[in-house]
VOSETI-334018 format. One line per 5 residues: number of its first residue (from 1); their letters; for each residue x, y, z of C-alpha. Coordinates in steps of 0.25 Angstrom, whole numbers, plus 2048, in hexadecimal, padded with zeros to 3 digits. Layout:
<rs>
NUM> A> X/Y/Z; ... $
</rs>
This chain:
<rs>
1> MKNRN> 2C6/A5F/833; 2BD/A6B/836; 2C2/A6D/844; 2D0/A6C/83E; 2CD/A78/834 $
6> YYFII> 2C7/A80/840; 2D4/A7F/847; 2DC/A84/83A; 2D2/A90/83A; 2D5/A93/848 $
11> FFLIN> 2E3/A92/846; 2E2/A9B/83A; 2DB/AA6/842; 2E5/AA5/84E; 2F0/AA8/844 $
16> IHILF> 2E8/AB4/83E; 2E6/AB9/84C; 2F5/AB8/84F; 2F8/AC0/842; 2EF/ACB/846 $
21> SQSEA> 2F3/ACB/854; 302/ACF/851; 305/ADE/853; 30B/AE7/84A; 319/AE9/84F $
26> SLKST> 31E/AF7/84A; 324/B04/84F; 316/B0A/84F; 312/B03/85B; 31E/B08/862 $
31> LKMAE> 31B/B16/85E; 30D/B15/864; 312/B11/871; 31D/B1C/871; 312/B27/86E $
36> NKYNV> 30B/B22/87B; 318/B22/883; 31E/B2F/87F; 310/B36/87D; 314/B3A/86E $
41> FFSYN> 30F/B38/860; 317/B32/855; 313/B35/846; 319/B2B/83C; 316/B23/82F $
46> DEALT> 30D/B17/834; 310/B0E/829; 31F/B10/828; 320/B0D/837; 319/AFF/835 $
51> VIADY> 325/AF9/82F; 32F/AFD/83B; 331/AF3/846; 32C/AF5/854; 334/AFD/85E $
56> NKELP> 336/AF0/866; 33A/AF6/873; 335/AFE/87F; 333/B0D/87C; 33E/B16/882 $
61> ITLDA> 33B/B1F/88E; 33C/B2C/886; 336/B30/878; 343/B35/874; 349/B28/876 $
66> FLADL> 33E/B21/86E; 340/B2B/862; 34F/B28/862; 34C/B19/861; 343/B1C/855 $
71> KEKYQ> 34E/B24/84E; 359/B19/851; 351/B0C/84F; 348/B11/843; 34E/B1E/83E $
76> ISSIL> 340/B24/841; 342/B33/844; 338/B3B/84C; 334/B4A/84B; 32C/B51/856 $
81> TGKTI> 320/B58/84E; 317/B5B/859; 317/B5C/868; 316/B4D/86A; 316/B49/85B $
86> YALSL> 322/B42/855; 323/B3F/846; 32B/B32/843; 333/B32/836; 337/B24/830 $
91> PIHEF> 342/B21/827; 33E/B22/818; 341/B13/816; 336/B0F/820; 32C/B16/818 $
96> HKKFG> 32F/B10/80B; 333/B03/811; 33E/AFF/807; 34B/AF9/808; 356/AF6/7FD $
101> GVIID> 364/AF8/7F9; 36F/AF4/7F0; 379/AE8/7F1; 387/AEA/7EB; 393/AE2/7E9 $
106> ENTSE> 39D/AE6/7F4; 3A9/AE4/7EB; 3A4/AE9/7DD; 39A/AF3/7E2; 390/AED/7D8 $
111> PIEGA> 382/AEB/7DB; 37D/ADC/7DD; 371/AD8/7D5; 369/ACC/7D9; 36B/ACC/7E8 $
116> VVIVN> 360/AC7/7F1; 35D/AD0/7FC; 354/ACA/807; 34D/AD2/812; 345/AC9/81B $
121> DLNSI> 33D/AC1/811; 33E/ACB/806; 348/ACB/7FB; 34D/AD5/7F0; 357/AD3/7E5 $
126> TDAHG> 361/ADD/7E1; 360/AE3/7D3; 36B/AE6/7C9; 36F/AF2/7D2; 370/AEA/7DE $
131> QFEFI> 364/AF0/7E4; 359/AEA/7EC; 34C/AEF/7F3; 341/AEB/7FD; 334/AF2/7FE $
136> NISVP> 32B/AF3/80A; 336/AEF/814; 33E/AF7/81F; 34D/AF6/820; 351/AE8/824 $
141> KHIRI> 35B/AE4/82F; 362/ADB/825; 361/AD5/817; 366/AC9/810; 36D/ACA/803 $
146> SHLAY> 36F/ABE/7FA; 376/ABD/7EC; 37B/AB2/7E4; 389/AB7/7E3; 38A/ABF/7F0 $
151> GTRDI> 383/AB5/7F9; 37A/AB8/805; 37C/AC2/811; 374/AC8/81B; 376/AD8/81C $
156> AISGY> 372/AE0/829; 36B/AED/826; 36E/AF9/830; 366/B06/830; 35A/B09/829 $
161> KNTIE> 35E/B0C/81B; 355/B07/810; 35F/B06/806; 36D/AFF/808; 379/AFB/800 $
166> IKISI> 37F/AED/803; 38D/AE8/7FE; 390/AD9/7FD; 39C/AD2/7F8; 39C/AC5/7F0 $
171> KETPL> 3A8/AC1/7F9; 39F/ABF/805; 395/AB6/7FE; 38F/AAB/807; 388/A9F/801 $
176> DLVEI> 37A/AA3/7FD; 36F/A9B/803; 364/AA6/800; 360/AA8/7F2; 368/AA6/7E5 $
181> SYLAK> 364/AAA/7D7; 360/A9D/7D0; 35B/A9C/7C1; 359/AAB/7BF; 356/AB8/7C5 $
186> GILKS> 34A/AB6/7CF; 34C/AA7/7D1; 353/AA4/7DE; 357/A98/7E6; 354/A9A/7F5 $
191> RDGGF> 35C/A95/801; 350/A8B/804; 352/A84/7F7; 347/A8A/7EF; 346/A93/7E3 $
196> VLNPK> 341/AA1/7E4; 33B/AA7/7D7; 338/AB6/7D5; 32F/AB6/7C8; 32F/AC5/7C8 $
201> NQGVL> 33E/AC6/7C9; 341/AB9/7C1; 34B/AB9/7B6; 348/AB3/7A8; 347/AA4/7A7 $
206> GGLIN> 347/A9E/799; 33A/A9C/792; 331/AA3/79D; 32A/AB0/799; 328/AB3/7A8 $
211> ADVFQ> 32D/AAD/7B5; 322/AA2/7B5; 322/A9C/7C3; 322/A8E/7BF; 32A/A8E/7B3 $
216> SIQQL> 335/A96/7BA; 335/A8B/7C5; 337/A80/7B9; 344/A87/7B7; 349/A82/7C5 $
221> PGVSN> 351/A75/7C7; 349/A69/7CB; 33C/A6E/7C4; 338/A67/7B7; 32C/A67/7AE $
226> AQENA> 32B/A5E/7A2; 31E/A65/79D; 322/A73/799; 318/A7A/7A2; 319/A83/7AD $
231> SDLFV> 312/A7C/7B8; 317/A6E/7B8; 323/A6F/7C2; 329/A61/7C5; 332/A64/7D1 $
236> HGSTP> 33C/A59/7D4; 333/A4F/7CE; 326/A53/7D5; 319/A56/7CC; 314/A64/7CB $
241> DQNLI> 308/A62/7D4; 312/A5E/7DF; 317/A6C/7DF; 311/A76/7E9; 30F/A83/7E2 $
246> LWNGI> 30A/A8F/7EB; 306/A9D/7E7; 307/AA6/7F3; 305/A99/7FC; 2F9/A94/7F4 $
251> RLYQT> 2FB/A87/7EC; 2F9/A87/7DD; 2F2/A7C/7D6; 2F1/A84/7C8; 2FF/A86/7C4 $
256> SHLLG> 2FF/A8A/7B6; 2F7/A90/7AA; 2F7/A8A/79C; 2F8/A7C/7A0; 305/A7E/7A7 $
261> GISSI> 30A/A89/79D; 30D/A93/7A7; 30C/A95/7B6; 2FF/A98/7BC; 305/AA3/7C5 $
266> NSNSV> 309/AB0/7BE; 318/AB2/7C0; 317/AC1/7C0; 30F/AC1/7CD; 319/AB8/7D4 $
271> NKVNF> 324/ABE/7DD; 32A/AB1/7E2; 32A/AA2/7E0; 331/A98/7E9; 334/A8A/7E4 $
276> FSNGV> 339/A7E/7EB; 33B/A70/7E5; 340/A6B/7F3; 342/A6F/801; 334/A75/803 $
281> NAKYG> 330/A7C/810; 327/A73/818; 31D/A7F/817; 319/A79/809; 311/A6C/809 $
286> NHTGG> 308/A64/800; 312/A63/7F4; 31D/A59/7F0; 323/A61/7E5; 329/A6F/7E4 $
291> LIEIS> 324/A7C/7EB; 321/A89/7E3; 31D/A95/7EB; 318/AA1/7E3; 317/AAE/7E9 $
296> TVMED> 310/ABB/7E4; 312/AC2/7F1; 318/ACF/7F0; 324/AD0/7F9; 329/ADD/7FF $
301> SIPSN> 335/ADE/7F6; 32D/ADE/7EA; 328/AEB/7E5; 31A/AED/7DF; 31A/AE9/7D0 $
306> VSLGV> 310/AE6/7C5; 312/ADF/7B8; 309/ADC/7AC; 30D/AD2/7A2; 309/ACB/795 $
311> NLLDI> 30E/ABF/78D; 308/AB5/782; 301/AAD/78C; 2FB/AB7/797; 2FB/AC5/79D $
316> DVASN> 2FD/AC8/7AC; 2FE/AD3/7B6; 305/AD1/7C4; 308/ADB/7CF; 30D/ADD/7DD $
321> VKVGH> 309/AEA/7E3; 30C/AF0/7F1; 301/AF9/7F6; 308/B01/802; 310/AFA/80C $
326> KLATD> 306/AEF/810; 2FF/AEA/804; 304/AE3/7F8; 2FD/ADC/7ED; 300/AD2/7E2 $
331> FSFRR> 2F8/ACF/7D5; 2F9/AC7/7C9; 2F0/AC4/7BD; 2F3/ABC/7B1; 2EA/AB7/7A5 $
336> SITDV> 2ED/AB0/798; 2EB/AB6/78B; 2E9/AA8/785; 2DA/AAA/784; 2DC/AB6/77C $
341> VQFQP> 2E8/AB3/773; 2F1/AA7/772; 300/AA9/76F; 30B/A9F/76D; 30E/A9B/77B $
346> FNNLM> 300/A97/77E; 2FE/A8F/771; 30C/A88/774; 308/A84/782; 2FA/A7F/77E $
351> NQTFK> 300/A77/772; 30A/A71/77B; 2FF/A6C/783; 2F5/A67/779; 300/A5F/771 $
356> SSNIT> 2FE/A53/77A; 2EF/A53/77B; 2E7/A47/776; 2E2/A4F/76A; 2EC/A55/760 $
361> TSETL> 2E3/A61/75D; 2E2/A66/74F; 2D8/A71/753; 2D6/A79/760; 2C8/A7E/761 $
366> KKDVF> 2CA/A85/76E; 2D6/A8A/776; 2D1/A93/782; 2DC/A95/78D; 2DC/A9F/798 $
371> YYDLS> 2E3/AA0/7A5; 2E5/AAB/7B0; 2EB/AAC/7BE; 2E8/AB7/7C8; 2EF/ABA/7D5 $
376> GGIHY> 2F0/AC4/7E0; 2F3/AC7/7EE; 2F3/AD2/7F9; 2FD/AD3/804; 2FA/ADC/80F $
381> QVNKN> 305/AE0/81A; 2FC/AE2/827; 308/AE6/82F; 317/AE3/830; 314/AD5/835 $
386> NSFRI> 307/AD1/82E; 303/AD0/820; 2F9/AC8/818; 2F7/AC4/809; 2EA/AC1/801 $
391> QGLMM> 2EC/ABA/7F4; 2E5/AB3/7E8; 2E8/AAB/7DC; 2DF/AA7/7D0; 2E2/A9F/7C3 $
396> LDKFD> 2DB/A99/7B7; 2DE/A91/7AB; 2D3/A8D/7A0; 2D5/A85/794; 2CA/A82/78A $
401> YSFKE> 2CF/A79/77E; 2C8/A72/772; 2CF/A69/768; 2CA/A62/75C; 2D0/A58/753 $
406> DKNLL> 2C9/A4F/74A; 2BC/A4A/751; 2C1/A4D/75F; 2BE/A5A/767; 2C5/A5C/774 $
411> NENLF> 2C1/A67/77E; 2CA/A69/78A; 2C8/A74/795; 2D0/A77/7A1; 2CD/A81/7AC $
416> VNSKS> 2D7/A83/7B8; 2D4/A8D/7C3; 2DB/A91/7D0; 2D7/A9B/7DB; 2DF/A9D/7E8 $
421> GGLIW> 2DF/AA8/7F3; 2E6/AA9/801; 2EA/AB2/80C; 2F8/AB2/813; 2FB/AB9/820 $
426> NVIDI> 309/ABC/824; 30F/AC0/832; 31E/AC4/832; 325/AC8/83F; 334/AC6/843 $
431> EKNTQ> 333/AB8/849; 328/AB1/842; 320/AB2/834; 312/AAC/833; 30A/AAA/826 $
436> IAANY> 2FC/AA5/826; 2F6/AA2/818; 2E9/A9D/813; 2E5/A9A/804; 2DA/A94/7FC $
441> TEYTM> 2DB/A8E/7EE; 2D1/A88/7E3; 2D6/A81/7D7; 2CD/A7B/7CC; 2D0/A73/7BF $
446> DYYQQ> 2C5/A70/7B5; 2C9/A68/7A9; 2C0/A63/79E; 2C3/A5A/791; 2B9/A55/787 $
451> LNEVE> 2BC/A4D/77A; 2B1/A4D/770; 2B0/A45/762; 2AA/A4C/756; 29F/A43/750 $
456> DDGKY> 29B/A43/741; 28F/A4C/744; 299/A56/74A; 294/A54/758; 29E/A51/764 $
461> EKEQL> 29E/A45/76C; 2A5/A45/779; 2B0/A3B/77A; 2B7/A3E/787; 2B5/A48/793 $
466> NTRKN> 2BF/A4B/79E; 2BD/A55/7A9; 2C6/A58/7B5; 2C3/A61/7C1; 2CD/A64/7CC $
471> SIKEI> 2CB/A6E/7D7; 2D3/A72/7E4; 2CF/A7B/7F0; 2DA/A7D/7F9; 2DB/A85/807 $
476> NFNVD> 2E8/A87/80D; 2EC/A8D/81A; 2FA/A8F/820; 301/A95/82C; 310/A97/82B $
481> QEYML> 319/A9D/836; 328/A9F/835; 331/AA2/841; 33E/AA9/841; 346/AA1/84B $
486> SDIST> 353/AA7/849; 35B/AAE/83E; 35E/AA1/837; 352/A98/83B; 343/A99/838 $
491> LQVGY> 337/A8F/83C; 32B/A8E/833; 31E/A87/837; 310/A87/831; 303/A80/82F $
496> QWNEK> 2FB/A7E/822; 2ED/A79/81F; 2E9/A76/811; 2DC/A70/80B; 2DA/A6C/7FD $
501> KINFD> 2CC/A68/7F7; 2D0/A60/7EA; 2C5/A5C/7E0; 2C7/A55/7D2; 2BE/A4E/7C8 $
506> YLSSH> 2C2/A47/7BC; 2B8/A42/7B1; 2BB/A3B/7A4; 2AF/A37/79B; 2B0/A2F/78E $
511> EDDYS> 2A6/A2C/783; 2A2/A1F/789; 29E/A27/795; 2A9/A20/79D; 2AF/A2A/7A7 $
516> IADSQ> 2BA/A2A/7B1; 2B8/A34/7BD; 2C1/A37/7C8; 2C0/A41/7D3; 2C5/A45/7E1 $
521> KSIIG> 2C1/A4F/7EC; 2CA/A50/7F7; 2CE/A5A/802; 2DD/A5A/806; 2DF/A61/813 $
526> THSIY> 2EE/A63/818; 2F3/A68/825; 302/A6B/826; 30B/A70/831; 31A/A73/82D $
531> GNFTL> 327/A79/833; 334/A7E/82D; 341/A81/834; 34B/A89/82C; 359/A8C/830 $
536> QQPKN> 362/A95/827; 36E/A9D/825; 36E/AA3/817; 37D/AA1/816; 37E/A93/81B $
541> YFIRG> 371/A8B/81B; 362/A89/81A; 35B/A7E/821; 34C/A7C/821; 345/A70/828 $
546> GVRLN> 336/A6E/828; 32B/A65/82A; 31C/A64/825; 311/A5C/82B; 305/A5A/822 $
551> YYDQL> 2F7/A54/825; 2EF/A50/819; 2E0/A4F/81D; 2DC/A47/810; 2E7/A3C/814 $
556> NSFQL> 2E6/A3D/823; 2F5/A3D/822; 301/A45/828; 30D/A48/820; 31A/A4D/825 $
561> EPRVY> 324/A55/81C; 332/A58/821; 33A/A61/819; 348/A67/81A; 351/A70/811 $
566> AKKAI> 35F/A74/814; 36A/A7C/80C; 378/A7E/811; 384/A86/80C; 391/A7E/80A $
571> FNYFN> 39E/A83/805; 39E/A8F/7FD; 393/A91/7F3; 38C/A84/7F5; 37F/A80/7FC $
576> INASF> 379/A72/7FF; 36A/A70/801; 361/A64/804; 352/A62/807; 349/A57/80B $
581> EIKTQ> 33A/A58/80B; 32D/A4F/80C; 320/A55/806; 312/A50/803; 307/A54/7FA $
586> GLLQS> 2F8/A52/7FB; 2F4/A58/7ED; 2F8/A54/7DF; 2F4/A54/7D1; 2EF/A48/7C9 $
591> YETVS> 2F5/A48/7BB; 2EA/A3F/7B4; 2E8/A49/7A9; 2DC/A47/79F; 2E2/A51/795 $
596> ETFEN> 2F0/A51/78F; 2EC/A5F/78A; 2E9/A65/798; 2F2/A5B/7A0; 2F8/A67/7A7 $
601> GNQLW> 2EB/A6D/7AC; 2E1/A61/7B0; 2E9/A5A/7BA; 2E1/A58/7C7; 2E5/A5D/7D5 $
606> VGVDG> 2E2/A52/7DF; 2E3/A4F/7EE; 2EA/A44/7F4; 2E1/A39/7FA; 2EB/A2E/7FE $
611> EQFPL> 2E6/A24/7F3; 2E5/A29/7E5; 2EE/A35/7E8; 2F7/A33/7F4; 2FF/A3D/7FB $
616> LNVHQ> 30C/A41/7F4; 318/A40/7FD; 326/A45/7F9; 334/A45/7FF; 33F/A4D/7F9 $
621> FSGGL> 34E/A4F/7FB; 357/A58/7F4; 365/A5D/7F6; 36E/A67/7EE; 37A/A6F/7ED $
626> SFNKS> 37C/A7D/7E7; 388/A85/7E3; 386/A94/7E2; 392/A9E/7DF; 392/AAB/7D8 $
631> NILID> 389/AA9/7CB; 389/A99/7CB; 37F/A91/7D2; 37E/A82/7D2; 373/A7A/7D9 $
636> VEYFN> 372/A6B/7DA; 366/A64/7E1; 362/A55/7E2; 354/A51/7E5; 34D/A44/7E9 $
641> KGIEG> 33E/A43/7EA; 334/A38/7ED; 325/A3A/7EB; 31B/A30/7F1; 30C/A30/7EE $
646> ITTFN> 30C/A32/7DF; 302/A2C/7D6; 300/A2A/7C7; 2F5/A34/7C8; 2FD/A40/7CD $
651> YGFLD> 30A/A3B/7C5; 302/A39/7B8; 2FD/A2D/7B1; 30A/A25/7AE; 303/A1A/7A6 $
656> PNDQD> 2F7/A1D/79E; 2F2/A0E/7A0; 2F3/A0F/7AF; 2EB/A1B/7B5; 2E9/A15/7C2 $
661> FHQGE> 2EE/A1A/7CF; 2FC/A17/7D3; 304/A1D/7DF; 313/A1E/7DF; 31F/A26/7E2 $
666> SEVEG> 329/A2F/7DA; 338/A30/7DD; 33F/A3C/7D7; 34E/A3F/7D8; 357/A49/7D1 $
671> FDFFL> 360/A55/7D2; 360/A64/7CD; 36D/A6B/7C8; 36D/A7A/7C6; 378/A83/7C1 $
676> RNKTG> 377/A92/7BF; 381/A9C/7BA; 380/AAB/7B9; 38A/AB3/7B2; 387/AC2/7B0 $
681> IVTSW> 37A/AC4/7A8; 378/AB5/7A5; 372/AAA/7AE; 373/A9C/7AA; 36D/A8F/7B2 $
686> LSYTY> 36D/A80/7AF; 364/A76/7B7; 364/A67/7B6; 35A/A5E/7BD; 35A/A4F/7BE $
691> TDAVN> 34E/A48/7C2; 34B/A39/7C4; 33C/A36/7C7; 335/A29/7C8; 327/A24/7CC $
696> IFKNL> 322/A17/7D2; 314/A14/7D2; 30D/A07/7D8; 308/9FE/7CD; 30C/A07/7C2 $
701> NNSIS> 318/A03/7B9; 319/9F6/7C1; 31D/9FF/7CD; 32A/A02/7C6; 32F/A11/7C7 $
706> FTGNQ> 32F/A19/7BB; 333/A27/7B7; 32A/A33/7BB; 321/A39/7B1; 328/A47/7B1 $
711> RLKHQ> 336/A43/7B4; 340/A4C/7AC; 34D/A44/7B0; 356/A4F/7AA; 353/A5E/7AA $
716> VMAST> 35C/A6A/7A6; 359/A78/7A6; 362/A84/7A1; 361/A93/7A0; 368/A9F/79D $
721> ALTIQ> 363/AAD/7A0; 369/ABA/79B; 366/AC8/7A1; 36B/AD5/79A; 365/AE1/7A0 $
726> NFNVA> 356/AE1/79D; 356/AD4/794; 355/AC6/79A; 356/AB9/792; 356/AAA/797 $
731> LAWKW> 358/A9E/78F; 353/A90/795; 356/A82/791; 34F/A76/796; 352/A67/794 $
736> HSGKP> 34D/A5B/79B; 34B/A4C/798; 33E/A46/793; 332/A43/79C; 32F/A34/79E $
741> YSYPS> 323/A2E/796; 31E/A20/794; 31D/A19/787; 312/A0F/784; 318/A01/782 $
746> EVTEL> 30B/9FA/77D; 2FD/9FE/777; 2F0/9F6/779; 2E5/9FA/76F; 2D8/9F9/778 $
751> SATTY> 2CF/9FD/76C; 2CF/A04/75F; 2D1/A11/766; 2D7/A0E/774; 2E4/A09/778 $
756> RFSYD> 2ED/A07/784; 2FC/A09/786; 305/A00/78F; 312/A05/795; 31D/9FC/79A $
761> DLNKF> 325/A08/7A1; 320/A15/7A6; 328/A22/7A2; 334/A1A/79C; 335/A24/791 $
766> TLPDY> 339/A32/790; 335/A3E/787; 340/A45/77F; 349/A4F/786; 343/A5D/788 $
771> KRMDI> 34A/A6A/785; 346/A78/783; 34C/A86/783; 345/A93/787; 348/AA1/787 $
776> SLVYN> 343/AAE/78E; 346/ABD/78C; 341/AC8/794; 344/AD7/792; 341/AE1/79E $
781> FKNKH> 33F/AF0/79A; 345/AF5/7A6; 344/B04/7A9; 349/B0B/7B6; 340/B16/7B4 $
786> NKMKP> 333/B0E/7B1; 32C/B05/7BB; 326/AFE/7AF; 32E/AF2/7AB; 32A/AEB/79E $
791> EIGFS> 32F/ADD/79B; 32F/AD4/78F; 332/AC6/78F; 333/ABB/784; 333/AAC/786 $
796> FINIL> 336/AA1/77C; 333/A92/780; 33A/A86/779; 342/A8F/76F; 349/A83/769 $
801> KAKNV> 33B/A7D/765; 33E/A70/76D; 333/A65/76B; 333/A5E/779; 329/A53/77C $
806> LHRVF> 322/A56/78A; 319/A4A/78A; 316/A3E/783; 309/A35/783; 305/A2A/779 $
811> TYDFT> 2FA/A26/770; 2F7/A1A/767; 2F4/A1A/758; 2EB/A0E/755; 2EE/A0F/746 $
816> KKEII> 2FD/A0F/746; 2FD/A07/753; 307/A11/759; 30A/A17/766; 30A/A26/763 $
821> PIDRY> 311/A30/76D; 30A/A3E/76F; 314/A48/774; 312/A56/77B; 31D/A5F/777 $
826> SIQPT> 323/A6B/77E; 31F/A79/77B; 322/A7F/76D; 32C/A8B/76C; 324/A96/774 $
831> FNVSF> 326/AA5/774; 320/AAE/77F; 321/ABD/782; 31D/AC5/78E; 31D/AD4/791 $
836> RLKY> 31C/AD9/7A0; 31B/AE7/7A6; 320/AE8/7B4; 31E/AF3/7BD $
</rs>
């Protein structure tokens, strides 16, 4: 193992040497040779010339011919200022490095709003005046324009004007396979089947006070959540821990604050989010659910910006700042105000959680809650080919509660902390792009629960003690190369090494000194190589085939993961798509919670060992058809997923009397339907998801299949958004069938205070249907003459005061000899307000 690690270090150093050995190809090197050849001296702006391509041919025989070439090819003028000194004058647009223009309708001469303009890997969206702009780029040779109504077309750019006018006609509309507006402004569906979210440019969604990353994703088809929290994303039947969530390439283990109330990532710091429910690139491994890529990296098309905001839960500041042409920074800090003052949103979130705890509290002695998240990055452009980024992320959640009822005193403490940092090096040239990334992460969860009974003399006697500790230390190294084989084909290859050190300890002590202890210390090392071949013609098709080979050290096992995604235009306005993939996962969460109060915060991350926690393996197929014409979009997709290696530990305790290890499999099948219509200032959409999920565990429920714990068979979401000048309002309605649960069929009294339930069938019953309506309003104080842009927002959750049952457990009343249900209800009607100042 040690020798193998030495090879990786040598491999890393070789790649670093390759990066630094690449020369800077620009016109400056040619001018130096010309000075020697013609015995002259050139005076010019050194920084501006860096962005101009190399002369790329032999120097002419005479100086006059060379100067003529500079004038014709680069529009660089020369003036003789001394006997042998020439001053070179560059076009103004090269100094400012800006490129932009306006797009108008050829027939009506009206500006076209919402067109996506693509230059290389950058994109800009035209505003209400049809204008777009890119900063820090030279005039390109060609651009690509995509619009829902006008289709996609490639435009050749001639000359060196940094401002252009483009006229397009709706009559020329080809079928769009690039990006189409989906739910709202800032939420797009890309040609490779994924969704792209731009939180800083995102339209209003019902019930959201801001563009919360995970809550926005829950609005997409195929994503369900029966718990009303931000972080539990069930993607086509997979559990939340099966999702791969990346922050600038670093895996997140702490995904929420307030026990799932809000996302752990400040959405005001995020520039882009990619979400895939299927058809995932072979580059991404060690997951069997969805893929969520969160990026705070400042793209060239994004101008410097700073914002400061406050709402009834927290305050935050976020910034993207460019320092010159080579340096860019991003920074974000958010902290709660709940440790200072506690408003209605916080109280409602906490009340919803505590309603299902074992003690119905009549008195809260202590309620101390605090959280923060801090992130930052520095991006430096070494030269036109090389750049690197240094980044870091920190999060913390702290809960300290004490409850008292009758003679019982319950203390609960939860501390969750994450620290991550990394380095990314990019090398970009005409034929090949290379990225080398390395990062490190530490995650810690520490939970403490103590139940005491008050004696007659006023002293406390310990009745029960539960403690849980969980930690992860992860190192990740990745080398990725992409080759441009032709105008329509690319080849991507890469290598990844990942090592996780995972520890957990669980101790439960009772008054009779009987204790149950469980622990695990494991090191999961994974080596992976992958490749993808992509073939695409934006007006016709997109095909990506890939394969990933993983070697798991802990299991001494190789796993092959083939993946393919294809999209094809058929007839007018129709697309068909299909995907197939195999994925494996060596890390999961154990849901053997000891506290119903903090059930969203004390699950344990564990590593696979091939026995108690086997390797997860999923195979998934999907196929769909979409129709896109003018302002109407219809999307239908079928999916089928099989998951092997699940256990009753990572899928929850299904039978309170059978807490032994049981291994099994899950089968998920269903389809998504989506309809969106945009008419003038109103955008409306409707989605329906059908899901049928069953589990089979050996020696559990007589090895007969039964409904999965979190299955929502029918789910409907609808929304209407209205935009009138500076005012935006969105109304959202959600309905789904009830979550399954098991009802005790028999009670056995073991003593005067203890009992045991028996169950004939598991998950045979369902809770009542769920329904909720939310609304959000945002007003922007826009002023063309002032760069400060204040914004005020309001959100109303559950405005119809629906009392939905989210979870049901049972207890037994010895006096009445009755089985009594204990329900946890949905959040009460909740109001939040935010104020944000953008610059």
